[in-house]
C-alpha beads as a LAMMPS data file, in Angstrom:
LAMMPS data file: protein, C-alpha beads

209 atoms
208 bonds

1 atom types
1 bond types

-500.0 500.0 xlo xhi
-500.0 500.0 ylo yhi
-500.0 500.0 zlo zhi

Masses

1 110.0

Atoms # bond

1 1 1 0.000 0.000 0.000
2 1 1 1.375 3.393 -0.958
3 1 1 2.226 5.668 1.978
4 1 1 1.518 9.362 2.117
5 1 1 5.235 10.171 1.970
6 1 1 5.345 8.469 -1.421
7 1 1 2.239 10.386 -2.480
8 1 1 3.984 13.652 -1.579
9 1 1 6.835 12.713 -3.911
10 1 1 4.295 11.919 -6.618
11 1 1 2.554 15.237 -5.997
12 1 1 5.788 17.157 -6.550
13 1 1 6.379 15.257 -9.797
14 1 1 2.946 15.696 -11.404
15 1 1 3.072 16.427 -15.129
16 1 1 -0.568 16.708 -16.199
17 1 1 -4.058 17.472 -14.878
18 1 1 -4.925 13.802 -15.358
19 1 1 -2.104 12.702 -13.065
20 1 1 -3.221 15.303 -10.527
21 1 1 -6.822 14.109 -10.555
22 1 1 -5.813 10.481 -10.066
23 1 1 -3.401 11.246 -7.238
24 1 1 -5.869 13.291 -5.218
25 1 1 -8.742 10.909 -5.856
26 1 1 -6.599 8.213 -4.224
27 1 1 -5.287 10.501 -1.468
28 1 1 -8.444 12.301 -0.310
29 1 1 -9.507 9.753 2.293
30 1 1 -6.164 9.641 4.110
31 1 1 -4.872 13.164 3.484
32 1 1 -5.784 14.749 6.830
33 1 1 -4.771 11.961 9.186
34 1 1 -1.902 10.283 7.362
35 1 1 -0.362 13.325 5.720
36 1 1 -1.350 16.638 7.325
37 1 1 -1.341 15.394 10.924
38 1 1 1.356 12.749 10.660
39 1 1 3.754 14.951 8.691
40 1 1 3.184 18.055 10.799
41 1 1 1.848 20.091 7.872
42 1 1 1.494 23.576 9.386
43 1 1 1.381 25.661 6.212
44 1 1 -2.444 26.097 6.196
45 1 1 -2.258 27.575 9.701
46 1 1 0.552 29.932 8.676
47 1 1 -1.505 31.156 5.710
48 1 1 -4.534 31.729 7.935
49 1 1 -2.463 33.606 10.517
50 1 1 -0.891 35.815 7.840
51 1 1 -4.300 36.613 6.379
52 1 1 -5.696 37.588 9.767
53 1 1 -2.584 39.673 10.483
54 1 1 -3.149 41.532 7.201
55 1 1 -6.418 42.876 8.573
56 1 1 -8.929 40.175 7.624
57 1 1 -10.983 42.391 5.270
58 1 1 -14.761 42.337 5.528
59 1 1 -16.397 40.210 2.868
60 1 1 -16.201 36.705 1.481
61 1 1 -12.920 34.846 1.067
62 1 1 -11.942 32.391 -1.666
63 1 1 -9.774 29.411 -0.662
64 1 1 -7.848 28.316 -3.753
65 1 1 -6.754 24.701 -3.969
66 1 1 -8.965 24.158 -0.943
67 1 1 -8.332 20.408 -0.833
68 1 1 -9.824 18.916 2.312
69 1 1 -10.483 22.317 3.881
70 1 1 -7.432 22.799 6.086
71 1 1 -7.044 26.539 5.407
72 1 1 -10.720 27.236 6.038
73 1 1 -10.531 25.299 9.302
74 1 1 -7.481 27.334 10.289
75 1 1 -9.227 30.601 9.419
76 1 1 -12.193 29.684 11.577
77 1 1 -9.791 28.702 14.335
78 1 1 -8.162 32.138 14.079
79 1 1 -11.533 33.818 14.554
80 1 1 -12.550 34.584 10.983
81 1 1 -16.331 34.884 10.953
82 1 1 -17.012 35.668 7.299
83 1 1 -18.081 33.427 4.428
84 1 1 -15.484 31.172 2.810
85 1 1 -15.856 29.634 -0.642
86 1 1 -13.477 26.963 -1.865
87 1 1 -12.319 25.637 -5.197
88 1 1 -10.109 22.741 -6.149
89 1 1 -9.460 20.580 -9.192
90 1 1 -10.295 17.431 -7.193
91 1 1 -13.930 16.602 -6.496
92 1 1 -12.846 13.879 -4.064
93 1 1 -10.837 16.308 -1.933
94 1 1 -13.741 18.760 -1.903
95 1 1 -16.087 15.997 -0.790
96 1 1 -13.986 15.669 2.365
97 1 1 -13.973 19.463 2.806
98 1 1 -17.753 19.623 2.428
99 1 1 -18.209 17.345 5.401
100 1 1 -16.433 19.811 7.707
101 1 1 -19.103 22.495 7.373
102 1 1 -16.646 25.404 7.096
103 1 1 -17.502 26.569 3.552
104 1 1 -20.396 28.533 2.133
105 1 1 -19.877 26.967 -1.289
106 1 1 -17.443 24.621 -3.021
107 1 1 -16.765 24.096 -6.702
108 1 1 -14.463 22.090 -8.913
109 1 1 -12.319 24.423 -11.013
110 1 1 -8.868 24.730 -12.570
111 1 1 -7.205 27.909 -11.330
112 1 1 -4.926 28.082 -14.369
113 1 1 -7.994 28.920 -16.470
114 1 1 -10.594 31.709 -16.233
115 1 1 -12.810 30.998 -13.253
116 1 1 -16.598 30.703 -13.543
117 1 1 -18.421 34.012 -13.935
118 1 1 -20.310 33.446 -10.679
119 1 1 -17.051 33.620 -8.724
120 1 1 -16.559 36.712 -6.632
121 1 1 -15.849 39.422 -6.219
122 1 1 -13.904 38.358 -3.139
123 1 1 -12.508 40.602 -0.424
124 1 1 -9.821 38.037 0.321
125 1 1 -8.097 35.136 -1.406
126 1 1 -6.010 32.506 0.389
127 1 1 -4.104 29.444 -0.716
128 1 1 -1.752 26.893 0.846
129 1 1 0.173 24.228 -1.054
130 1 1 -1.175 25.033 -4.513
131 1 1 1.700 27.078 -5.944
132 1 1 4.337 24.376 -5.680
133 1 1 6.243 21.630 -7.499
134 1 1 4.087 19.791 -10.026
135 1 1 1.081 22.029 -9.423
136 1 1 0.327 25.659 -10.273
137 1 1 2.800 28.319 -11.375
138 1 1 2.355 32.090 -11.744
139 1 1 -0.162 31.515 -14.550
140 1 1 -2.654 31.022 -11.745
141 1 1 -2.319 34.603 -10.480
142 1 1 -4.325 36.541 -13.126
143 1 1 -7.474 34.364 -12.828
144 1 1 -7.456 34.999 -9.072
145 1 1 -7.080 38.731 -9.525
146 1 1 -9.995 38.641 -11.968
147 1 1 -12.375 37.471 -9.208
148 1 1 -11.002 39.785 -6.503
149 1 1 -12.737 42.949 -5.367
150 1 1 -10.872 46.280 -5.473
151 1 1 -8.602 46.463 -2.445
152 1 1 -8.733 42.717 -1.860
153 1 1 -6.008 40.981 0.144
154 1 1 -4.385 37.822 -1.214
155 1 1 -2.244 35.561 0.986
156 1 1 -0.758 32.721 -1.028
157 1 1 1.980 30.244 -0.207
158 1 1 4.607 29.644 -2.897
159 1 1 7.083 26.798 -2.399
160 1 1 10.553 28.374 -2.342
161 1 1 11.764 25.656 -4.661
162 1 1 9.644 27.081 -7.488
163 1 1 9.727 30.806 -6.612
164 1 1 12.573 31.670 -8.988
165 1 1 12.406 28.561 -11.166
166 1 1 8.831 29.216 -12.288
167 1 1 9.282 32.971 -12.576
168 1 1 7.082 34.336 -9.799
169 1 1 9.103 37.580 -9.346
170 1 1 8.801 38.449 -13.042
171 1 1 5.112 37.541 -13.088
172 1 1 4.381 39.819 -10.143
173 1 1 6.294 42.643 -11.788
174 1 1 4.243 42.181 -14.973
175 1 1 1.057 42.390 -12.905
176 1 1 2.228 45.533 -11.140
177 1 1 -0.569 47.711 -12.499
178 1 1 -3.060 45.580 -10.561
179 1 1 -1.070 45.517 -7.316
180 1 1 -0.962 48.259 -4.694
181 1 1 1.446 46.531 -2.330
182 1 1 3.283 43.237 -2.060
183 1 1 5.187 41.704 0.840
184 1 1 6.414 38.238 1.744
185 1 1 7.580 36.106 4.635
186 1 1 9.348 32.751 4.476
187 1 1 8.028 30.004 6.760
188 1 1 8.534 26.243 7.244
189 1 1 5.980 24.021 5.524
190 1 1 6.153 21.446 8.336
191 1 1 6.394 21.761 12.105
192 1 1 9.486 20.766 14.042
193 1 1 7.997 17.383 14.961
194 1 1 6.782 16.620 11.451
195 1 1 8.250 14.274 8.890
196 1 1 7.629 16.319 5.747
197 1 1 10.451 17.246 3.399
198 1 1 11.864 20.103 5.479
199 1 1 10.909 22.621 2.790
200 1 1 9.998 26.262 3.102
201 1 1 7.292 28.374 1.527
202 1 1 7.112 32.055 0.777
203 1 1 3.910 33.570 2.128
204 1 1 3.035 36.156 -0.449
205 1 1 0.759 38.970 0.751
206 1 1 -0.663 41.049 -2.081
207 1 1 -2.922 44.073 -1.688
208 1 1 -4.774 44.681 -4.936
209 1 1 -5.769 48.061 -6.369

Bonds

1 1 1 2
2 1 2 3
3 1 3 4
4 1 4 5
5 1 5 6
6 1 6 7
7 1 7 8
8 1 8 9
9 1 9 10
10 1 10 11
11 1 11 12
12 1 12 13
13 1 13 14
14 1 14 15
15 1 15 16
16 1 16 17
17 1 17 18
18 1 18 19
19 1 19 20
20 1 20 21
21 1 21 22
22 1 22 23
23 1 23 24
24 1 24 25
25 1 25 26
26 1 26 27
27 1 27 28
28 1 28 29
29 1 29 30
30 1 30 31
31 1 31 32
32 1 32 33
33 1 33 34
34 1 34 35
35 1 35 36
36 1 36 37
37 1 37 38
38 1 38 39
39 1 39 40
40 1 40 41
41 1 41 42
42 1 42 43
43 1 43 44
44 1 44 45
45 1 45 46
46 1 46 47
47 1 47 48
48 1 48 49
49 1 49 50
50 1 50 51
51 1 51 52
52 1 52 53
53 1 53 54
54 1 54 55
55 1 55 56
56 1 56 57
57 1 57 58
58 1 58 59
59 1 59 60
60 1 60 61
61 1 61 62
62 1 62 63
63 1 63 64
64 1 64 65
65 1 65 66
66 1 66 67
67 1 67 68
68 1 68 69
69 1 69 70
70 1 70 71
71 1 71 72
72 1 72 73
73 1 73 74
74 1 74 75
75 1 75 76
76 1 76 77
77 1 77 78
78 1 78 79
79 1 79 80
80 1 80 81
81 1 81 82
82 1 82 83
83 1 83 84
84 1 84 85
85 1 85 86
86 1 86 87
87 1 87 88
88 1 88 89
89 1 89 90
90 1 90 91
91 1 91 92
92 1 92 93
93 1 93 94
94 1 94 95
95 1 95 96
96 1 96 97
97 1 97 98
98 1 98 99
99 1 99 100
100 1 100 101
101 1 101 102
102 1 102 103
103 1 103 104
104 1 104 105
105 1 105 106
106 1 106 107
107 1 107 108
108 1 108 109
109 1 109 110
110 1 110 111
111 1 111 112
112 1 112 113
113 1 113 114
114 1 114 115
115 1 115 116
116 1 116 117
117 1 117 118
118 1 118 119
119 1 119 120
120 1 120 121
121 1 121 122
122 1 122 123
123 1 123 124
124 1 124 125
125 1 125 126
126 1 126 127
127 1 127 128
128 1 128 129
129 1 129 130
130 1 130 131
131 1 131 132
132 1 132 133
133 1 133 134
134 1 134 135
135 1 135 136
136 1 136 137
137 1 137 138
138 1 138 139
139 1 139 140
140 1 140 141
141 1 141 142
142 1 142 143
143 1 143 144
144 1 144 145
145 1 145 146
146 1 146 147
147 1 147 148
148 1 148 149
149 1 149 150
150 1 150 151
151 1 151 152
152 1 152 153
153 1 153 154
154 1 154 155
155 1 155 156
156 1 156 157
157 1 157 158
158 1 158 159
159 1 159 160
160 1 160 161
161 1 161 162
162 1 162 163
163 1 163 164
164 1 164 165
165 1 165 166
166 1 166 167
167 1 167 168
168 1 168 169
169 1 169 170
170 1 170 171
171 1 171 172
172 1 172 173
173 1 173 174
174 1 174 175
175 1 175 176
176 1 176 177
177 1 177 178
178 1 178 179
179 1 179 180
180 1 180 181
181 1 181 182
182 1 182 183
183 1 183 184
184 1 184 185
185 1 185 186
186 1 186 187
187 1 187 188
188 1 188 189
189 1 189 190
190 1 190 191
191 1 191 192
192 1 192 193
193 1 193 194
194 1 194 195
195 1 195 196
196 1 196 197
197 1 197 198
198 1 198 199
199 1 199 200
200 1 200 201
201 1 201 202
202 1 202 203
203 1 203 204
204 1 204 205
205 1 205 206
206 1 206 207
207 1 207 208
208 1 208 209
């Protein structure tokens, strides 16, 4: 039986949407207990904390790459009382998230493509673990900005291993006309007691115009 450590390696090596869908269909049932808890995956909490520290703007929030709902749970745990919508490419992962009762609405969507017209506008956008190896690069940024309200706050984690390699700095510079302010903080992806891969993520905080 494949362990969740092996699935993490597969996740970082994904090469197509089809591979992604198969991996997360297989992983959904064990993701929380055998990966997030066992590996000490603290990144969703760090994203939630950074979003709340940025002022937690009034209005609905979109959780991108929502998976099993870990970021939304962390937001609620930090005291966020607003509505949270979630989207993910995996229906199986969202089925787990739906059972937690922390979302207003959930939908299957590919963030690298224009999002459904009914999305937004959102006062906040959050994401943990989506902008990483084998997943989404900076091509996912414009579709998110398209569903954000003026003045929205985005807090997104970007794996440091892909920050330069996938061209995030250049992409943000190209989107400068839509950005009022950008800041970042580097944090561990896993807690000290976790197994994980010891990697770090850049928490990207973007205030939109």
